[in-house]
Each structure stands twice: as structure tokens, then as C-alpha cells.
N, C-alpha and C positions, 0 to 999 in steps of 0.2 A: 492321495495326499492333501488336496484342496479341502476335502470334507475334514479330514483331520486337523488341519490348520483352523479351519472355521469353527469346530468344536473348542479347541483350546483358546482362541481368541475370544468367543462368546463369553467362555468361563471367566476369563481374566476381566473382560469389560464388565460383566455382572458383579463380580466380586469388589472391583475397584469403585464402582458407581455406588454399591452399597456401603462401602466403607465412608466415602466421603459425604454420603446423604446423611449418614447417622451422626456426623459431627455436629453441624449445626442444629440438627433435630433435637440432640440431647442437650445441647447449649441453651436452646430455646425452652426446653422442659425445665431447664434449673433457673431459668431467668427470674421466676418469683422468689427465689432465693438467694440469688448470688448477685443481682443488679446486671447493669449494663457496660461496666467500665471495660476499657479496653485490655486492661491488664488480665479480667476474667477468661477473655479468649486466649490470651498468650498462656495462661494456666492451663486451660482446656488443650491447647496444642501441645505444651509439654506431656501432659498425659498422653495423648495420642502418639507422639512420637515415642515415648516409653514403651507403649503397648505394641507399637509398629517394630521397635528394636526386639522385643520378645517374640513376635510372631516371627520375624526373620532368623532368630537365633533358633527357634523351633523348626523352621523349614531347613536349616542348614544341617542340624542336628539329624532331622528324618531323612535327608537325602542320602543317608550312609548304609541304609538297610534297602533290601529288595523290593522293587516297585510295588508289587502286590501288597506286601505289608504297609508301606507308605500310605498307599490308598486306605486301606483299614483303620490305620492308627489316624489318619486325618479325618474319616469320617465320623470316627469315634469323637474326636475333638469337637466337629461341627455340631454333632447331637448332643453334647454337653452345653455347648453354648446355647442351643436351642431352649434350654431351661431357663434362659433370662427373656423369652418372648413371652408377650408382646413387649418392647422396650418401654422402660418406665424407670423412675428414679427410685433407687434402693433404700434411701435413706429420708427420714421424714423432717428432720431439722437440723440446723447447725448448733454443735455445742458451745455454750457460752464462754467466750475468752479465746476461741480458737481463731487464730488468723485465716483469712480467707486464701492466702497462699498455700496452705497445707489443706484447709477443707474442701477447696474446689478439685484438687487432684482427687482426693478420697472418695469424694462423692461420685465423680465422673467414673473414676475406676471402679468402684462397687456397682455401679449402674449398667456399663456396658463392657467392663473389663475383658470378661470371657468370649463375648460375641466379637468384639475389635480384635482381639488376640486370634481368633479362629479365622476371621475373614483377612486378616493383614497377612497372614501365610500364604494367601492365594497366588500372589505375583510370583515369587520365586518358586514356589513349590510347582505351580502349574507351568512355568516355563522349563522347569528342569525335567518336567514329566513330556512336555513337547519335545525336547531335545533327544529324549530316550526313544520316543515314538516315532519321530521323523527321520533322525539319524543325520540328516542333511539339511534341514531348516535352521535359521538363524533365531535362536529364543530370545536374542536381545531386541529383536523389533517388537516383540510381544510385549515387552515393557513399555515401549511407546504407547501401544494399544491400552496397556493398564492405566497410565497416568491421563491418557485421553478419557477412559472411564471415569477416573477421579475428578477430573476437570468438570465433565458433564453432572457427576453428582453433586458437586460443590455448587456450580451454577444454577443447577436446576431447583435448589433449596429455596433461595429468596425469589425467584423468578415465576416458579410454577407450583412448587408443593406447598410452601407456606402461605401464598395468596389463596390457593384453592382448598387446602384441606386442613382441617382441625388437628390437634397433636394426637388425638386417639385414632383418627383415621391414617395420618402419617404413620404411626407405630405399627397398625394393622398390613399397610401397604408395604413396609418395609420388612415385617415378619413375611409375607408372601414371597417379597424377593430372597430372603434367604432361604426359604424351603426351595425355590427355583435353583438357587444356587447349590444346594446338595444334590439336586438332580443332575445338574450339570457336571458336578466332580464324578458323580457315578458315570457319566457318559464318557468322560476322559479317561476314566479307570478302564474301559472296554477298548480303548484305543492303545493301551500299553502291551507291549510283547508279553504273551501268557507264558508263565512259568520261567520268567526272567529272574536270575540269580542276583545276589547283591553285588556281583562283579561288574554289572551294567550300570550300577550308580556308582561304583568306586572311581574317584577321579584318577587320571592316569598322566594328566599334562603335568608340566613343571609348575610347583606351587609359586605364588608371589612373594618376592622378597619383602623384608620387614621394610625397607625403604618404600617401595610400592604400596604398602598397605597404609602406612603413615601418610603417603601421598593422597591416596582414598579419601583417609579421614579428613585431611583438610579440604579437598574438593567438595565432599559433602557438607562440613561443618559450615563453611561462610554463607553459601546461599540460603541454607536453613535459617542460621542465625539473622542473615540479612533480611529474609522473609519477616521474620518476627519484628525486626527492628524498624523496618519499613513501617510495618501496621502501627508499631508504637509512634514512630515519629510523625506519620502522617495523620494520626488521629490527635497527637498533641500539639503539633507546630503548623499543620496547614489546614486540613479539613476535618474537624471532630463530628464525623457523620456516622450515624448507625451503620452496622453491617459492611463496613469497609473494609474490614479484614477479609472478606470474601476475595476482593481483587487481588490483593498481594499473594494470597495462598493459590488463587486459581492461576495466576502468571507463573508461579513458582512450579506448579504441576505442569502447566503446557511447556515449560521449557525442558522437561523430561521427555515431553511427546517428541519434540523438535531434535533434541539431542541424541536420542536413541532411534530414530526413524530409519528406514532403510535406505530413503533417499537423503543424501549427505549434503545437498546443495545449500539449502537453507540454514543448516547448523553452521557449516563451514563459512557461509557469509556472514551471519550474525557474530561468529566467533571472531573473524577478522576486523571487524568494527568495533567490537566491544572495548578495547582499550581506550579508543577515542571517545566513547560515551561515557565512560566511566571518569576519565579526565574532566570532560566538559560538565556533564551533569552533576558530578559529585560535587564540585565546588558551588555550583548553582544552589543545590540543596542545603549545602552546611551554611550557605548565606543566609538563609531563612527570610527571602525576599516574599512577602505574603501579600503583595499588592494584588496579584492573580491566583488565588489559591488553586484554583481548579487546573491552570496551567501547571503550577508546582507539583499538583497531584500527578498529572500525567506525565511530567518529567521524572518523579520518583519512582512511579510503576514502570516506566520505560528502563531507567537505570537498573531496577531490581531484575527486570525480564532479561536484560542484555547481559547482565553479569552471571545470571543463572544459567542461561543457554551456554556461554563459553565454558563456564566451569564444568557444567553437566556433560558438555561435548568432549571436554578433556579426560573426563573420567571415562566416558565412552570408549575413547581412543586407548585409554590403559586397561581396558576390560581384560578378564582373563579368558582362557578356552571355557566353552559351555559345560564341562565337567567340573567347573569349579565356580559356577555361576552362584550358588548360594552362598559362598563366602563372599563373594563379591558385593552381593547385596546386603549381607550383615554387615560389612564395613560400611557401607554406604548409610545404612541404619543407625549405625553407632556414631558415625561422624554427624548425622543429622540431628540425633539425640544431644550430643555435645554442643550443637549450635544452639539447640533449644534451651539448653541449661544455663548457656552463656547468656543468651538474650533475655530468656523469660525468668530466670531466678537470680543470676549473678549480678547482672546489669543493674537491675531496679535497687540492688541492695548497696552495690559499691559506689555507683556514680549518682550525682543529684540531676544529672540532665540526661539525655539520650545519647551518651557519649559512644555507646557501642555501635551508633549508626555510621559515623566516620572510621571507627576503628575498623568495621567490617567492610565499609567499602575500599578502606585502604588495603586491605587483606585481599580483597577480590582483585585489586589491580596488579598486586605482587603475584597472584595466582594464574590470571588469565593467560592464554597462549597469545603470544606476540610474535608478528613478522614484521620486517622493514616494509614499508608501504611502496617504495620504489628501489630501483637499483643504485640510484644517485644517492639516496639517504643510507642505504646499506654500506656503500663505500666510505661514506662519511664516519661510519662508527667502526668499520672494520679495518680501514687504514690506520696504522699506528700515528702516523704524525697527525692525521685530521681528527683521529678520535681525542687526543690531548687536547686539540685546539677546541673541540666540540664540548668536552668536559668542562673546561676553563670558562667558555661561555655560558654554558648553562649554570654553573656555580656562582658566577659573577652576578649573573641576572637574578638568581634566587636570593643572593645576600642582600642585595640592592632592595628587592621586593619586601623581604623580610623585615629589614630595617626600617622601611618606611612604615611597614605595619605597627612596629613597635612605638614608633613616633605618633600613632594615631590614626583611624579610619580616614580622617580628612586628608591626610597627606597621600594616601593612595587612592582613595575613593571620593575625591572631590568632585564637584560637579564637572562632568564631562569626562572625569578620569575612569571611572569604573569599567565602561565598556572597553575603552582602549586597553586597559590592564588585563581584563578577562581575555580579549583578542590576543593580546601579546602572549600570555601564558599558554593559551591554548595552541597557537602557532609552534611555539618551543616543545610543547608536549607531544604535537603530531609528528614533529621531527624526530622525537625521541623514541615513539613507539618501534619496539625491536630491541632498543637498548635498555634493558631492564632496570639497570640500576640508574640511569639517569630519569627514566620514566617515573621511577618510585620516589626520586627526590622531589620531582616536579609536582606529583600527585600528593605527596605530603605537605608541601608548601601550599599549594592551591587549597587543601582543607584547613589549613591554620589560617591563611591571611583572608578567605572568604567567609569566615565566621566561626572557625575554630577557637581562634585567639579570643573574641569577644565571647564566646561561650565559657571559656576559662577565666576571664576576668570576672564574670558574673559569678561563677561558682566560689571564686577566692573572695569575694565580697560576704562579709558575715551575715548570715541569716537572709541572704537575698534570694535564695531558691531551695526549695525542698521537695524531695521525691518521694513518694508514697506508692503503695500498690495500686492506689486509684489514679496517679498522674503526677504530673510535673506542676509545682505552684511557684511562681516568680513573683517576686516583690519589687516594684520599682518606683523610686521617687524622682520627683520633678514639678518645678513650679507650684509648690506649695501644696501638693497632693501625693498620696501614698496610694498605689495600685497593686491589687492582688489579680494576677492572671492564672487562669487553669488553661494550659496550653495556650490557645489564641483567644479566649474568651474571657471578658472581664468578670470577675465575680466579687469585685467591690472597689470603690474609692473613698477615701477618707481625707478631708483636707488636715493639713498639719500647721502649727504654729498658733493657732486661734482656739481657745477655750469653747468659743461659741461654735466656731464653724465644726471642730471637731465632733460635735453631737448633731450634726445637720444628716439625716438620711439623704443619699446621694443615688446616682445612676438609676436602675430599675425600679427603686424604693423610694424615689423622691415623692414629697407631698401631694404632687398633682398625678402621681401614677395611680392605678387602680389598687393596689396594697395600701398607698398613701391614703387615698379617700375612705378606704374600708377602716383604717385605723382611726381616722377622723371620727367615724360615725361610731367607733367601737363603744364609747360611754354612753352614747343614747341608746343603742341597742340591748347591752348587757349590763349596765351599770359600772360603777367603779372598780368592781373586783372581777372584772371578766378575766376569763382562763383562755390563754392563748398558746396555741402550738406551731412551731414552725419546722418543716421538713426541709433541711439544708441550712448549715450555718453560715457559710461564707465568711465574711469578715465581721459579722456579727451586727450588720447595720441596723436591720430592724429592730434590735433591742432598744434603740434610742424612741422609740415610739411607746415604750413600756411606761405606765404610770405607777406610782407608789402603791396602791393597793391591789395591782392586778399580779397575776401568777402566769409565768412564762416558762415554756417547755420547749427545747430544741432538741431535734433529732439529727444526728450527723454520723454518717458510715465512717468516716475517715478521721481517725485520731490526730492525723498530722493538721488537720484543717482546724480543730479544736486547740491545738497548740497554738497555731498562728494567731487565732482570734483572741485568744484568752490569756495565754502564758508569755508569750515572748514580748509584749510590750509594743509591737509594731503597729498594732492597730487597737484604738482603745475605746471603741465602742461600746463593749461589754463592761470594762471596767468603769467607764463614765456613768453609763445608763443602767446596767444590770449587773451590779458586782458578783452576785452569786446566783449565776443562770443554773437551772436544771437542764442539763445535757444529757441525753441519751445517745450513747455510742453504740452503733450497730446499724444494721439495715432498717430503715424507717418503718416499712411495712410490718416487719417482725415485731418490733418495739411497739407499734400501735395496736397490734394483735394482742399484745400482753397488758396494754393499759384498761383501766376500768371503763365501762361504758358511761357515756354522757359526762366525760371529766373534762371537755373543752367546749368552749363558746365559739372559738375561731381557729381555723387550721389553715395555715399558708403552706402550698406545696410548691416549693423552689429547690428541685432536687436534681438538676441536670449537671452532669458531668462533661464539662466543656459544652459543646452543643450537642452531644449524646445523650439520647432520652433513655430514663429507666423504663422501660415498657412495663414491667411489673407494678409499676406505680400509677399506670394508667389504663388498669383493665377495670370491668365491672366488678370483679370480686375485690379490688383494692378501693373503689369507691364505696363498696358495702363496708368495709372495714372503717373508713372516714366517716361514714353515716353513724356507726355504732359508737366510735369514739366522741362524737359531737352531740351535743345535747339536742333534742328535737328540733329548736328553732336555730340550732347552730349555723354558722357561715363557714363555707370553704372557698377559699382564694385560690386559684390555680395559675402559676406563671408560664406561659407559653410562648415567650419571645425565642425564637429560633431562626438561625439564618438559611437551614437547608429543609426544615420541614414545617409544613401548616399543620400545627396541631389541634385548630379549632374544631375540625370534625370529630376528633377523638373525643374531646370533651364533651361536645354536644350530644353525641351518641350515647356516651356513658350516662349523660344527665337525662336523656329521655329514657334510656332503659332502667335507671334506678329510681325514677319519680323526683328528680332534682328540677328545681327553678333556676334556670341560668341567667346571666347576662354578662355582657363584655365591656371593658374599657381599654380602649386602644389610644394610649398616650402618645403623642408627637410632638416634642418641643419645637419651637421655631427654629432653633440652632442647639443641635445636641453638644452638650457640655458634662464635664464630670458631675455637675449638679443635677443634670436631669437627662436621662437617655431615654430613646424610645423605648416602649413597653407595652406587652399586651398581657393584660389579667382578666381571667373569667372569674366571677363569683357565682356560687351556687348555694342553695339551701333547699331543704325539703319543708320549709314553711313559707308559704306565698307572703304572709305578712312581713316575714323579715327581709324578703326582696323588696317587697312594695315601700319599706321604710328605707332601704339603702337607696333605692332610686329616688326617693323623695329628698333625702339629704344631698344628693348630686345627681342632677338630671344628664350627666354624661353616660351613665349606664344605659346600655341599650341593649335589648333581647337578643339572644343567641339561639340562632334557628339551625336544626340539623341538616347535614348534607343528604340528599335524597340517595338512598341506596348505600350509604356507609353503615356498617355493621359495627356495634361496639366492640372493642377489643375485649378479650378475655383471656384468662391465663391458659386457656386451650387454643387460641386463634388471635392472631395479630399479623399485621403487615404493614410496611412504611411506605410500598410502592406508589399506592394513591395520594400520599402526603407530599412527595418531594417537591421542591421548589426548582424544577427544572432550569429555570432561567439564571440561577445564582452561579 
């Protein structure tokens, strides 16, 4: 019995490990074509959830035939999937005019669809085989092992696989794991009873009611959607840090391990305190208090984990008998896919902010199991006379808080009042845990008054906020300036009300900055008809360095940014300084590859999505594209200001590998203002004379030296771990 169990556990662990190792691996392979926006990962997750649903549906259908035939059919599916080995991208380029929301799923589905489908069926199918083979073992405990393997595969990629192996090596390693999986499936087949008929696999227990199935859907939908919504929210409004999506997905998977574990103590404890966590942390997160982003990140991940454990534990409690196991997992996969569709497809189109996040927090609060915390609290809500008094008190308090909110945040959150307000709401909420209607009212009001109403106010303000596939853009006015924010990162500030000041380059692009100094030297380097390219449009600030005879070209991936900078009239840099700009919409690297060689004198690279870096624009191959589009004496300017990553070693290594002469200018104003922000720019040229002339024009350019042992990024290899600013 023990050997039998070990065989099935190892098979499930291997399959799940491979399943979640391949997800970031293929996303990394596709990076040069897709970019690094968080929405790309959400699209990829939607593909994975759809394929997972297909795999679970296949396992459910296969469970109806005799065990021996199940094994033969599944081995056949695994062998068909092997035709896609070693893993690589199936398509060579994105069709013109096709939105990434459609192209990303198509590319990933064509590249790993059959493999992912075959491996995804492992968990429910092998659990069903274990149930048949053991007759007395609990197959649901194997699902905990399955998700532990998934968690291991996901975390292993950024921590071990990506830093140590190139993509080709990763692909072959995964292929070896796939072959091992086939061998393990064969080993499981020998554990099944020989000659067993289809009757062994046929369910005999009472089927789940329609209401129970709908409950399964809801319990799977909310944590799945919340996982994606958390990824979007934290990379938009808290910490726009690369690979941050690994953490929400990892905790989501870990919640299954706890919820389905044979030992119930941890799951029951976390489920009991989950309503309190949702109530208290939900309001904090929607409040958007970003003074301590890493603290808020921790709170957001804790909220996701607690809600997921509670909801998955409730799903475990409602599980059917083992003979209907595959249908249960099919319902779970269907609910998970619905959550992905809502958070990954519907929400970005319907909402201009991450409204899916508070919606799913509220839904989690409605669904989590609740029990009264003490007997005294129970009597308060179960005794009719006391219950009426309790509801009256809660409603009165909520009406008062809501009224104060509509009077303005200062009335409720004045100096010294915010903490007291939060404590008061928390105490009422804790007393209401177990009384679901009261709890739901308190949670709803908490989400509204701590940030939901301010978000709605901004949405109602015409043109104040725009959401696209690549993020949320917010335009703020105040004290004579207009600001464009992408998530929590300022992407441009313009003075308003003065024709002279409206033309002044600001923030990272101010005249004392590296790009400002390079623009000042442009006429001396290349004459009055210099050809300038800029990767990343933003508000169009750099356009106000343009001279009459110069030719400028912008590369911008997001049409929403083009509309904000050129068409809405909210920012007038382009209208005032470059009325008819040449703007290439699409991924900059693909556009540059299509440009004529030596067609630019200067190229400025400023293409960050909030603080997330587009890694495919920082590789040796990308720098080769920049060298091709620049004339032999051309100048490349790279903006590397970043709160979370030290990108200097990346550029230095690429310069060393590509024969570039680099120099850096790190500008730090005495007091940061909208006029000038701290900025870090690196200038590179393949012509030493050009760099000498640039340094002679401004002595603040200093040589850039490569970090010992740091290898240049390539399309085949990159890692951000050595670059993290851990102290931030």
C-alpha cells in the first residue's frame, strides 16, 4: 500500500511541477515578441486556465471507461504531445493590426497547447487511478501534493532555473522531465487491478445537486479571479516590479495544498480568521496608501492567501465521494476559468480602474465560512431582541460613516481620525463575524469609504483615467501642473496656464538630465537636420527638444498613450512642439527591425511599463538592432531610473559585448520638483569620437564600467535577481 501511494504521489508531483515550470518558461521565450506588461501574464494565465479546463474535461470523460483502456488512451495523448518537444514558439511573428489580447493566447496555445493539455489531466486522472488501486486511500490528499508540486515548479523557475540555465537548456530539461512523466504513468498502470471492467470506474454514489455544483463554481471562481486581480492591482498601484505575478500565483497554489491536506488543523484555523482578515485588509488595500509599498504588498498577498485557503477549504468540505472526483475537479477548473475570464478579459474592457479587485474581495467575504467568535457574540445575533438592536446599531453607524464620506474625505479621515475610524469599523466587523448580512454590509461600506468612492469619483471625471491592455493611466491636475501616472510611476508632467512653461521639458527629461544634455549637443554632433528616434512616447515631453529641420520618430506600443499625448488635448507637448509626429504603434523592437539601416542619428530608449522593465529591449540582440538602425556614429541614450532594479550592469554588459563606448550621467537635483526629477541615463556609441565629443560638451558624463561576473542578457538568457534593490 505504501509503495502504491508513493508511486502515485511521485507521478502527481512530477506532472504538476512540469505544468507550472512550463508556464513562466514559455512566457520568457515569448518575451521578445510580447513585451513585459503585467497584462501579458494575465493573458497567458487565461490560456493556461482554458487548457487546464480542457485537460480536466478530458480526464472526466476518460474516467468512464475501464482502467486499462484509460491508461492506453492517456499514454497515446502523452505521446502525441511529445511531438511538440523540445518546447519552443510555434509562430514566428505577430500579424499586423492584431491586438495582443488575441495574439498572446494564440501564440501560447499553438506553442504548448497539446503538451499542457496532456500534463494538466494528470492530477484528476492519477487521483482517480489511486482511488481504484487502493480502494481505501483518500485520493483528495493527493491534490495537496499536486499543488505542492505546482508551487515548487513555479518558484523554482525564477530562483533556480532562469538564473542557471539558458532557454535551450531549460527546454531540454523540461523535455527530459516529460519523458520521466510517461515512465511514471506506466508505473501507475501496473498498480491498477488487471482485467478490471468499466464497472470499477463507474460512479455509484449520489450525484451532486445543481445547487452544489453552482457553489463549487463560485468557490473556484473567486480565488482564481482574485489571484489575477491581485497581480494586476499590486503591479499597477503598489509595486510595479518584474516577476511579481509569481507571488500571487504561488500563494494561490499553496492554498490548495493547505485546504486539501490530510491534516486539517492549519486549514481550519486560517478559515476561521479569514473573515477578519478580509474585512481589515480589504479596506487597507482599497485605500491605496502607498507610503510603504512593500508593507502594502505583504498585506495584499496575505489577503489573497487567507481568502483562497478559506474558499478552497470550503470546497474541500463540499467534495463528493472519490468515484465522482473527476467531475468535482472539472467544476473547479470551470469556475477557475470563469474567474480568469472575468479578471483577465472582461474587467480590462469594462472598467477604467482595477474595480475587479474590490468586487472579488467583497465576493470572497460573502463566500467564506463564518462562525461566531465567542458564545456572547453568538447570543447577540441569535436572540431576537438583541439581534434587532444589533442590526439597528450597525446600520446607524454605517449610515453615519457613509454620510461623512460623501461630505468629503477630510470629514472622515481628518488628522488623527483615520486610525480611529478604522479601529471603529474593525470592532464592529469583528462582532459581526458569523452574522453574514451584517458582515456583508460592513465589508461593503469599508471598501467604499476607504477608497472605493475616491476611485469612482476619478472615473466619473471626464478623461481622468484610461485603462488599456498595458495598464491604468491616470491624469491629475493640481497647482499649475498636469501629471500622467502609469500605476504608481510618473510618466510625464506638464505645466499649464503659461505658453512658455507648457514647452518646458520636465521630470526625467529636464535640461540638466542626461537626455537633456544629449539634446543640447545634438546640433553639434549631427548638424541641424539630425534624425531622432524615441522608444516610449509618454506625454511627448521630449518633442519640445525638436528643432525645425530635425526629423523625429516615436515608437509606442500602446495606442492609449498615443491618444493621451496627441489627441485629447490634455497634454500639448506634441501640438506645441511637433505637430505632425511620426509615431510607429507596436512593439518597438519589431518596429525597429523593420526600419532602414542607419536611418537614425540618436535613439532614446525610455520604454518602461511603470517600473516593470521590458527585458526583450535590454538584450544583446536588441542592442544589435539599435546598432543597425543607428548610423555608424550614432548615439544611443538608455533611461535606467528604477525604484526596484539596478539596471546599470545590464547596459554595461550589453555595451561590452556589443562594442559600444558607454558613459553615464546621473542627475540629482538639490530638491526634486516637477521641473526636474532624479534621473539616470546612459549614453552609448560605437564611435569613440562621438563619445569624446559628448563628454567634451558636458563634463558630467563619466565612464561606465561593467560589473565583474555579470553576463549580458540575451534573448536566450536573463535574470533580474542580481539586480534587485533589496533595501527598497
